[in-house]
C-alpha positions in Angstrom: 97.9 -177.2 -217.3 94.0 -175.9 -216.1 92.8 -173.2 -218.2 92.2 -169.6 -216.7 88.8 -168.4 -215.7 88.8 -165.1 -216.8 86.3 -162.0 -214.3 86.2 -159.2 -217.3 86.1 -156.9 -213.7 89.3 -158.8 -211.8 92.9 -159.2 -212.6 94.4 -162.2 -213.3 96.8 -161.9 -209.8 100.8 -161.9 -209.9 102.7 -164.3 -208.2 105.4 -162.9 -205.7 107.9 -164.6 -203.4 106.7 -165.1 -200.1 107.9 -161.8 -197.7 109.4 -163.8 -194.9 112.0 -165.5 -197.3 112.7 -162.4 -199.8 113.3 -160.4 -197.3 116.1 -162.2 -196.4 117.2 -162.1 -200.2 117.7 -159.8 -203.3 115.9 -161.7 -206.0 112.9 -160.3 -207.9 110.0 -160.2 -205.5 107.8 -160.1 -208.4 107.4 -163.3 -210.7 105.4 -161.6 -213.5 102.7 -163.4 -215.7 103.5 -166.8 -217.3 102.1 -167.0 -220.9 98.6 -168.5 -219.7 98.1 -165.9 -217.1 99.2 -163.1 -219.4 96.7 -163.9 -222.2 93.9 -164.8 -220.1 94.5 -161.0 -218.8 95.1 -159.2 -222.0 91.8 -160.8 -222.7 90.5 -158.5 -220.6 91.0 -155.5 -222.3 88.0 -153.8 -224.1 90.2 -152.6 -227.1 88.2 -148.9 -226.6 88.2 -146.8 -229.8 89.1 -143.7 -227.9 92.6 -145.2 -226.0 91.8 -143.2 -223.0 95.1 -145.0 -221.6 97.1 -144.0 -224.1 96.9 -140.2 -223.2 98.4 -140.9 -219.8 101.2 -142.4 -221.3 104.5 -139.9 -221.5 105.8 -142.3 -224.8 102.2 -142.9 -226.7 102.5 -146.7 -226.8 99.4 -148.0 -228.6 98.0 -150.1 -225.4 95.1 -151.8 -226.8 97.1 -152.7 -230.0 100.1 -154.7 -228.0 97.8 -156.1 -225.7 95.8 -157.4 -228.5 98.2 -159.0 -229.9 99.0 -160.7 -226.2 95.3 -162.1 -226.2 95.8 -163.8 -229.9 99.2 -165.1 -228.5 101.1 -163.1 -231.1 104.3 -162.2 -228.4 106.3 -161.3 -231.3 104.3 -159.0 -232.8 103.3 -157.6 -229.4 106.9 -156.7 -228.6 107.5 -155.3 -232.3 104.4 -153.1 -230.8 106.4 -152.0 -228.1 109.4 -151.2 -230.2 108.0 -148.5 -231.9 107.2 -146.5 -228.7 109.9 -147.5 -226.1 113.8 -148.5 -225.6 112.9 -150.2 -222.2 110.0 -152.0 -221.9 111.2 -154.4 -219.4 111.9 -151.6 -217.0 108.6 -150.0 -217.5 106.7 -153.1 -217.0 108.5 -153.0 -213.6 108.7 -149.9 -212.3 106.5 -147.8 -213.7 103.5 -146.0 -211.5 101.0 -147.4 -214.1 98.5 -147.1 -211.5 98.9 -143.3 -211.9 98.8 -143.0 -215.5 97.9 -146.0 -218.3 96.1 -147.8 -215.5 94.6 -144.9 -214.1 92.4 -144.4 -217.3 91.5 -147.6 -218.5 87.5 -147.9 -218.7 87.3 -151.2 -216.3 88.8 -149.5 -213.4 85.3 -147.6 -212.9 83.2 -150.7 -211.9 86.2 -153.6 -211.3 90.0 -153.6 -211.6 92.1 -151.8 -215.0 93.8 -154.6 -216.6 97.4 -155.0 -216.1 99.2 -153.1 -218.5 102.4 -153.1 -216.4 102.3 -156.5 -215.7 101.5 -157.1 -219.7 104.6 -154.8 -220.8 107.1 -156.7 -218.6 105.9 -160.3 -219.6 106.0 -159.2 -223.5 109.5 -157.7 -223.0 110.7 -160.6 -221.0 109.1 -163.1 -223.8 111.2 -161.2 -226.7 114.5 -161.4 -224.7 114.0 -164.9 -223.8 113.1 -165.8 -227.7 115.8 -163.2 -229.1 113.6 -160.8 -231.2 115.1 -158.9 -233.3 114.2 -155.2 -232.6 117.0 -153.5 -234.4 115.3 -151.8 -237.6 116.5 -149.0 -238.4 117.0 -146.0 -241.3 119.3 -146.0 -243.2 122.2 -143.6 -242.0 122.0 -139.7 -243.0 125.6 -138.8 -242.0 124.9 -136.9 -239.3 125.6 -137.1 -235.4 124.9 -136.6 -231.9 125.8 -136.9 -228.7 123.9 -138.1 -225.6 125.0 -137.2 -222.5 123.9 -140.1 -220.2 122.7 -143.5 -220.4 120.0 -143.9 -218.1 116.0 -143.8 -218.9 116.2 -139.9 -220.8 119.6 -140.9 -222.5 118.4 -144.0 -223.5 115.4 -143.2 -225.1 116.5 -140.6 -227.2 119.7 -142.6 -228.4 117.2 -145.2 -229.5 114.6 -143.1 -231.2 117.9 -141.1 -233.1 119.6 -144.3 -233.9 116.2 -145.7 -235.6 115.8 -142.2 -237.4 119.5 -143.0 -239.3 121.4 -140.8 -236.6 125.0 -142.0 -235.1 124.5 -141.8 -232.2 127.4 -141.6 -228.9 126.5 -142.0 -225.5 129.4 -140.6 -222.9 128.1 -142.2 -219.7 129.8 -140.8 -216.4 130.5 -144.4 -214.6 132.0 -147.4 -215.3 128.7 -149.3 -216.8 126.1 -147.9 -218.5 122.3 -147.8 -217.2 122.2 -144.6 -215.2 120.1 -144.6 -212.1 118.3 -147.9 -213.8 121.4 -149.3 -212.9 123.1 -147.5 -209.6 119.4 -146.3 -208.3 117.1 -148.8 -208.5 117.5 -152.4 -206.3 118.2 -155.8 -207.7 114.7 -157.1 -206.5 112.6 -154.8 -208.3 115.2 -154.1 -211.4 117.1 -157.4 -212.1 120.4 -155.8 -213.6 121.6 -159.1 -215.7 117.9 -159.7 -216.8 116.7 -157.1 -217.5 118.9 -153.9 -217.4 121.9 -155.3 -219.7 119.5 -156.8 -222.5 117.9 -153.7 -222.8 121.3 -152.0 -223.0 122.1 -154.5 -225.7 119.2 -153.8 -227.8 120.3 -150.5 -227.9 123.9 -151.3 -229.3 122.4 -153.4 -231.7 120.5 -150.2 -233.3 124.4 -149.2 -233.9 124.8 -146.5 -230.4 128.0 -146.7 -229.4 128.5 -146.2 -225.8 131.4 -144.8 -224.0 131.8 -145.7 -220.2 133.8 -142.8 -217.9 133.5 -139.8 -219.8 132.7 -137.4 -217.7 131.4 -134.7 -219.5 132.4 -131.0 -217.7 135.8 -133.0 -217.0 137.1 -135.1 -219.7 135.6 -133.1 -222.2 133.0 -130.1 -222.8 129.8 -129.7 -224.3 131.6 -127.2 -226.4 134.5 -129.5 -227.5 131.8 -131.9 -228.6 130.2 -128.8 -230.6 133.6 -127.8 -232.4 136.2 -130.1 -233.0 134.2 -133.6 -232.2 131.9 -132.7 -235.3 128.5 -133.5 -233.3 125.2 -131.8 -234.9 123.8 -131.8 -231.6 123.6 -132.8 -227.9 120.9 -134.3 -225.7 121.6 -134.0 -222.0 120.2 -136.7 -220.0 122.5 -136.8 -217.2 120.0 -137.3 -214.2 120.1 -135.8 -210.5 122.7 -137.2 -208.8 123.2 -134.4 -205.9 121.5 -135.9 -202.8 120.0 -133.4 -200.7 120.2 -133.2 -196.3 118.4 -131.4 -193.8 120.7 -129.2 -192.6 120.6 -130.5 -188.6 123.0 -130.5 -186.4 124.7 -134.3 -186.8 124.4 -134.9 -190.3 128.6 -134.6 -190.6 128.4 -137.9 -188.3 130.0 -141.4 -188.6 127.0 -143.4 -189.7 124.8 -141.2 -192.0 124.4 -141.6 -195.6 122.6 -140.2 -198.0 120.2 -142.8 -199.8 122.3 -142.3 -202.9 125.5 -143.7 -201.6 123.8 -146.9 -199.9 121.9 -147.7 -203.5 124.7 -147.1 -205.5 127.1 -149.2 -203.0 124.5 -151.5 -203.3 123.3 -152.0 -207.0 126.1 -151.0 -209.1 128.9 -152.1 -206.5 127.2 -155.4 -205.0 127.9 -154.7 -201.7 125.4 -156.8 -200.9 127.6 -159.9 -202.1 129.9 -161.5 -200.4 132.1 -162.1 -203.2 132.4 -158.3 -203.8 134.8 -156.2 -201.9 132.5 -153.0 -201.8 132.3 -151.8 -198.1 129.2 -150.7 -196.8 127.8 -150.6 -193.8 124.2 -151.4 -192.9 123.7 -151.1 -189.0 121.4 -153.0 -186.8 118.9 -150.3 -186.4 118.2 -147.7 -189.3 116.3 -144.8 -190.0 115.7 -143.7 -193.3 114.4 -140.2 -193.6 111.9 -139.9 -196.5 108.6 -141.3 -198.0 109.4 -141.9 -201.9 110.1 -144.3 -204.0 113.8 -144.1 -203.6 113.4 -144.1 -199.0 111.2 -147.7 -199.7 114.2 -149.0 -202.0 116.6 -147.6 -199.1 114.7 -149.1 -196.2 114.2 -152.8 -197.9 118.0 -152.8 -199.1 118.8 -152.4 -195.5 116.2 -154.8 -194.3 117.6 -157.3 -196.4 121.3 -156.5 -194.9 119.9 -157.7 -191.8 118.8 -154.1 -190.3 116.1 -153.6 -188.5 114.6 -150.3 -190.5 112.3 -147.3 -189.9 111.3 -145.5 -192.0 110.6 -141.7 -191.0 108.4 -139.4 -192.4 106.7 -136.2 -191.1 103.6 -136.5 -192.8 100.8 -139.3 -192.3 100.7 -142.8 -194.4 98.3 -141.1 -196.9 100.3 -138.4 -198.0 103.1 -141.0 -198.6 104.8 -139.8 -202.2 106.2 -143.5 -202.6 103.5 -145.8 -205.3 101.4 -148.2 -203.2 102.5 -151.1 -204.1 106.3 -150.0 -202.6 104.7 -149.4 -199.4 102.9 -152.6 -199.3 106.2 -154.8 -200.0 107.9 -152.8 -197.6 105.3 -153.1 -194.4 105.1 -157.1 -195.7 108.5 -157.3 -195.5 108.9 -155.9 -191.7 109.7 -152.2 -192.5 108.4 -150.4 -189.6 106.8 -146.9 -190.3 107.2 -144.0 -188.3 104.9 -141.5 -189.9 104.3 -137.9 -188.1 107.1 -138.0 -187.3 110.0 -135.5 -188.1 114.5 -135.3 -187.4 115.3 -132.3 -185.1 119.1 -133.2 -184.7 121.3 -136.5 -184.7 122.9 -137.5 -181.6 126.4 -139.0 -181.5 128.7 -141.0 -179.3 132.0 -139.8 -177.9 134.0 -141.4 -180.7 132.0 -139.4 -183.8 129.2 -142.0 -184.4 125.6 -141.7 -184.5 123.7 -142.8 -181.2 120.2 -141.7 -181.8 117.9 -139.1 -183.3 116.0 -136.7 -182.0 112.2 -136.5 -183.1 109.6 -135.0 -182.7 105.9 -135.5 -183.3 103.8 -133.6 -185.8 99.9 -133.1 -186.7 98.4 -132.2 -189.8 97.3 -128.8 -190.5 95.8 -126.8 -193.4 96.7 -127.7 -197.2 99.9 -126.3 -198.6 100.7 -124.6 -201.9 101.3 -128.9 -203.4 97.7 -129.2 -202.0 98.7 -131.5 -199.1 98.2 -131.0 -195.7 101.3 -129.0 -194.0 103.1 -130.7 -191.0 103.3 -128.9 -187.7 105.3 -129.4 -184.4 103.4 -130.8 -181.9 104.9 -128.9 -179.1 106.2 -130.6 -176.0 106.7 -134.1 -178.0 110.3 -134.8 -178.4 111.6 -138.4 -177.9 115.1 -139.8 -178.9 115.0 -142.9 -181.9 117.3 -145.3 -180.7 118.9 -145.7 -184.0 123.1 -146.0 -185.2 122.6 -145.3 -188.9 120.7 -142.7 -190.4 120.0 -142.7 -194.3 118.6 -139.0 -195.8 116.4 -139.7 -198.8 114.8 -136.3 -199.3 115.2 -135.8 -203.1 118.3 -134.9 -205.4 119.4 -132.1 -207.6 121.7 -132.0 -210.8 125.3 -131.6 -210.1 126.3 -128.5 -211.6 129.3 -129.7 -213.3 127.8 -129.4 -216.8 126.1 -126.2 -215.9 128.8 -124.6 -215.1 131.6 -125.4 -217.9 128.9 -124.9 -220.3 128.4 -120.9 -221.2 125.6 -119.1 -221.9 123.4 -122.8 -220.4 120.5 -121.4 -218.3 119.5 -123.1 -215.2 116.7 -122.2 -212.4 117.4 -121.8 -208.9 117.5 -125.1 -207.9 120.2 -125.4 -210.2 118.2 -127.8 -213.2 118.6 -127.0 -216.6 115.8 -124.6 -217.6 114.5 -126.5 -221.1 111.1 -126.0 -223.0 108.9 -129.1 -221.7 107.7 -129.7 -225.1 110.9 -130.3 -226.9 113.8 -130.2 -224.6 115.6 -127.3 -226.0 117.7 -125.2 -224.0 118.9 -121.7 -223.8 121.7 -122.9 -226.0 121.0 -123.6 -230.0 121.9 -127.4 -231.0 122.0 -128.1 -227.2 118.8 -130.2 -225.7 117.7 -131.9 -222.4 115.3 -133.8 -220.9 114.4 -136.5 -217.4 116.1 -134.9 -213.5 118.8 -132.8 -215.0 115.9 -130.7 -216.3 112.9 -131.9 -213.8 115.0 -132.9 -210.5 114.3 -136.1 -209.5 111.2 -137.8 -210.5 110.2 -140.8 -212.5 112.0 -143.1 -215.5 109.0 -143.2 -217.8 109.1 -139.2 -217.4 112.6 -139.3 -217.9 111.4 -141.4 -221.0 108.9 -139.1 -222.2 111.0 -135.8 -222.3 114.0 -138.3 -224.4 111.3 -139.1 -226.9 110.1 -135.3 -227.0 113.8 -134.7 -227.5 114.4 -137.1 -230.2 111.9 -135.4 -232.4 112.8 -132.1 -231.6 116.7 -132.8 -232.6 115.6 -134.3 -235.7 113.5 -131.2 -237.1 116.3 -129.2 -235.9 119.0 -131.1 -238.0 117.3 -131.3 -240.4 116.7 -127.3 -240.5 120.3 -126.6 -241.0 
């Protein structure tokens, strides 16, 4: 194998499936680094003493330390370094917006290309799984019990950190399989379930964490029962935000209108894309996905793989798309059509109540709004009909109110999110902590993990103070 020539200013490129081929399958798009490529990329790191990248990592990974181990071909030590900070390195290496976080502060990025921190994290995590590296070291059991609600990124992180401290942890998951949004929200081609998500959940169980599925907190059992008769010393709520939002326009109740959540859950968790599963899904021939975030890209690229012509309909311009640049780039490469500066005003149905089209208006950008983005305004007389038979709404999500409705004294804000201290996840009820999308509304995997980590530290202090 020829040695890779390292250019300090340029990344070692990462191999990917060809766009035309991958648009027809659900296999992972990006192949990641092999050992030789990872060592070459890691050797670019300057090992800065003041570590600006670390300050932008929501779980504060010592990035130069793990990368130095990769450069020295000490892959097991790199895995153990990552395990000090994160329970989900293989996940984060794939789905974190590193370009806005750690990599945005990489000194090499000032004059050249930042180190591929995310791709190196993915490489180390995959290597550790393949080589059965034991990451299950914990402190001696301390006799205290904590309940964690939800097995998504916030719950898994909180559970893992507390288990390492010696707590007895039980995770309660409403669905029949653990993983939360990692399992039902993110498609197989971005995050393989058997190869990536399940091994990371198994690592959690190796720490002694018990996961109970099919438990709907607020219905099967209440938080007050967990703290009372079940004898838990504290509770962490990481139940996510699974309630989809709609526009409130005419025609949203027609057959053929779905939330992105429903499409992705049927496909990812219930394997609708596999021929040997009977999960019903209606991909349609021509699909409009309304929205421009990462979930919209996931829904659009899923519909494309199921055989549809797909249009992403977004009311601002290309430059304002909130999705990761990599996701937009991949979607365009695969053949997704972007109808930007376009907004739906009505969904049209046929005589049988099925979608037959979507009435839209053209938009232009005016002055900036409070978010700092230019406000879209309707161009008068620009109405037109987009000929589609399926509409997927991807406009964000809010938390399911079941937990807050059944827990007295737990404050929520006007969006139905649990009110919790940003620094430590403390809610309005003593002994109850919360973090992730249940608090912020739909956000990123890594921010949810950061909240789970902060809450674990706060729960440890709380229980010890009692």
